[in-house]
C-alpha positions in Angstrom: -0.2 0.1 -0.2 3.1 2.5 1.1 4.7 2.3 -2.6 1.6 2.3 -4.6 1.1 -1.2 -6.2 -2.1 -2.2 -3.9 -5.0 -3.0 -6.1 -8.5 -4.4 -6.1 -6.9 -7.8 -6.8 -4.8 -8.1 -4.4 -7.8 -6.9 -1.4 -10.0 -9.5 -3.2 -7.8 -12.7 -3.6 -8.7 -15.7 -1.6 -6.4 -15.9 1.6 -6.9 -19.6 3.1 -10.7 -20.0 1.4 -11.6 -16.4 2.9 -12.0 -13.6 1.4 -10.8 -10.9 3.6 -11.1 -7.0 2.0 -12.2 -5.5 4.4 -9.2 -6.1 7.3 -6.9 -5.9 4.5 -7.7 -2.3 3.7 -7.8 -1.6 7.1 -4.4 -2.8 7.7 -3.4 -0.5 4.1 -4.8 2.5 5.3 -3.1 1.9 8.9 0.2 0.9 7.7 1.2 4.7 6.9 -0.3 6.3 9.4 0.9 4.2 12.2 4.4 3.3 10.8 3.0 -0.5 10.6 2.2 -0.6 14.4 0.8 -3.5 15.1 -0.5 -2.6 18.4 -2.7 0.3 16.6 -4.1 -2.5 14.6 -5.1 -4.9 17.3 -6.5 -1.9 19.3 -8.7 -1.6 16.0 -9.5 -5.3 16.5 -10.7 -4.5 19.8 -12.9 -1.6 19.2 -14.4 -3.9 16.9 -15.0 -6.4 19.2 -16.7 -3.8 21.5 -18.9 -2.7 19.0 -19.8 -6.2 18.1 -20.5 -6.7 22.3 -22.7 -3.6 22.3 -24.8 -4.2 18.8 -25.8 -7.6 20.6 -26.7 -6.5 23.9 -29.0 -3.4 22.3 -31.4 -4.8 21.5 -32.2 -7.3 24.2 -34.7 -4.9 25.6 -36.4 -4.8 22.3 -36.5 -8.7 21.8 -37.7 -8.9 25.5 -35.5 -11.3 27.2 -37.1 -11.4 30.7 -33.2 -10.3 32.4 -31.7 -8.4 30.0 -28.8 -7.3 32.2 -27.8 -11.1 32.5 -28.1 -11.7 29.4 -25.2 -8.6 29.1 -23.2 -10.3 31.3 -23.3 -14.0 29.5 -22.5 -12.5 26.1 -19.7 -10.1 27.8 -17.7 -13.4 29.4 -18.4 -15.4 26.2 -17.1 -12.5 24.3 -14.3 -11.3 26.3 -13.4 -14.8 27.6 -9.8 -16.3 27.2 -11.0 -18.8 24.9 -10.2 -15.9 21.4 -6.5 -15.9 23.6 -5.2 -16.3 19.9 -7.4 -13.6 18.3 -6.7 -11.3 20.7 -2.6 -11.2 20.9 -2.1 -11.5 16.8 -3.2 -8.2 15.7 -4.4 -9.2 12.3 -6.3 -12.0 13.4 -7.9 -9.7 15.6 -8.6 -7.0 13.1 -9.8 -10.3 10.8 -12.4 -11.9 13.6 -13.5 -9.3 15.1 -14.6 -7.3 11.4 -16.5 -10.6 10.9 -18.1 -10.5 14.0 -18.8 -7.0 14.3 -20.8 -7.0 10.6 -22.3 -10.3 11.9 -23.8 -8.6 15.5 -24.4 -5.2 13.2 -26.4 -8.0 10.8 -28.7 -9.7 14.0 -29.2 -5.5 15.0 -30.6 -4.6 12.2 -32.5 -7.5 11.1 -34.0 -7.6 15.1 -34.6 -3.8 15.4 -35.6 -2.5 12.3 -38.9 -2.3 11.0 -39.9 -5.0 8.6 -40.2 -3.7 5.2 -37.3 -2.4 2.5 -34.9 -0.8 5.1 -34.5 -2.8 7.3 -33.9 -6.0 4.8 -31.2 -3.8 3.1 -29.3 -3.0 6.1 -29.6 -6.7 7.0 -27.9 -7.7 3.5 -25.4 -4.8 3.8 -23.8 -6.5 7.4 -24.2 -9.8 5.9 -22.2 -9.0 2.7 -19.9 -7.0 4.8 -19.4 -9.9 6.9 -18.3 -11.9 3.9 -16.5 -9.3 2.9 -14.6 -9.4 6.6 -13.9 -13.5 7.1 -15.5 -17.1 5.9 -17.7 -16.7 8.9 -20.2 -14.3 6.8 -21.3 -16.6 4.7 -23.4 -18.7 7.5 -25.5 -15.8 7.3 -26.4 -16.3 4.3 -28.1 -19.8 5.6 -29.5 -18.4 9.0 -31.5 -15.4 8.0 -34.1 -17.3 6.0 -34.5 -19.6 8.5 -35.5 -17.0 11.0 -37.8 -14.7 8.1 -41.1 -16.0 8.8 -40.5 -15.7 12.8 -39.5 -12.1 12.2 -42.5 -10.7 10.1 -41.2 -11.4 6.5 -44.1 -13.7 5.5 -44.1 -12.7 1.9 -42.7 -15.0 -1.0 -40.4 -11.4 -2.0 -38.2 -11.5 0.6 -37.5 -15.2 0.2 -37.2 -15.2 -3.5 -34.4 -11.6 -2.8 -32.7 -12.9 -0.5 -32.0 -16.7 -2.6 -30.8 -14.4 -5.4 -28.9 -12.0 -3.3 -27.4 -15.3 -1.5 -27.1 -17.0 -4.6 -25.3 -14.1 -6.1 -22.9 -13.5 -3.5 -21.4 -17.1 -2.7 -20.9 -17.5 -6.3 -18.6 -13.8 -6.6 -17.0 -15.0 -2.9 -16.0 -18.5 -4.2 -15.2 -17.5 -7.9 -11.7 -18.6 -8.6 -11.0 -20.4 -5.2 -9.9 -24.1 -5.6 -11.0 -26.8 -2.8 -8.3 -28.2 -1.1 -6.1 -26.7 1.2 -5.8 -23.3 -0.4 -8.6 -23.3 -1.6 -12.4 -22.7 0.0 -12.4 -23.2 3.6 -14.4 -25.9 4.8 -16.2 -23.4 6.6 -17.6 -21.9 3.9 -18.9 -25.2 2.1 -20.9 -26.0 5.1 -21.6 -22.7 6.4 -23.7 -24.2 9.7 -20.0 -25.6 10.9 -19.3 -22.0 11.7 -21.9 -22.2 14.6 -20.1 -25.3 16.8 -16.5 -23.2 15.6 
């Protein structure tokens, strides 16, 4: 990025079965500003983790959780536990993983808190696509949200058709040029529901 050789192709190329466009772009922006200070990169990742936590706990009252403070505490324990210690100590991994978590949480926030209609749907789509541009785990949302549409109030078939068309196009573009195998499409991308067990 500093010498002017960064291209769109560089940002969008597969990285061990993931498209990490947003983390690479953030790194490219931070590198010249901070003289490649990885600690700053880690702090940006931590800020995204805090943002994801806020996006998850903000709608707790909107969905009538009986004890929102307890749910917020449990979410905090899970989010800030040492289970993620590898992500917490490696700056770029923190940036990649926590960026994806932020956009997944924002997609959930938009889905739950926005009024059923085009605006809420469009925000959910936007944050889903941004999560996919952060890491392969975002692909799971392509499968999860249609399962929740009916419960949320998206009862018309047009929402399912629209989501299906967007999901097929997004998955196609996400995997375009990837090969299966060790350096190709990540198993978690091919089997997106495995992300929840991971």
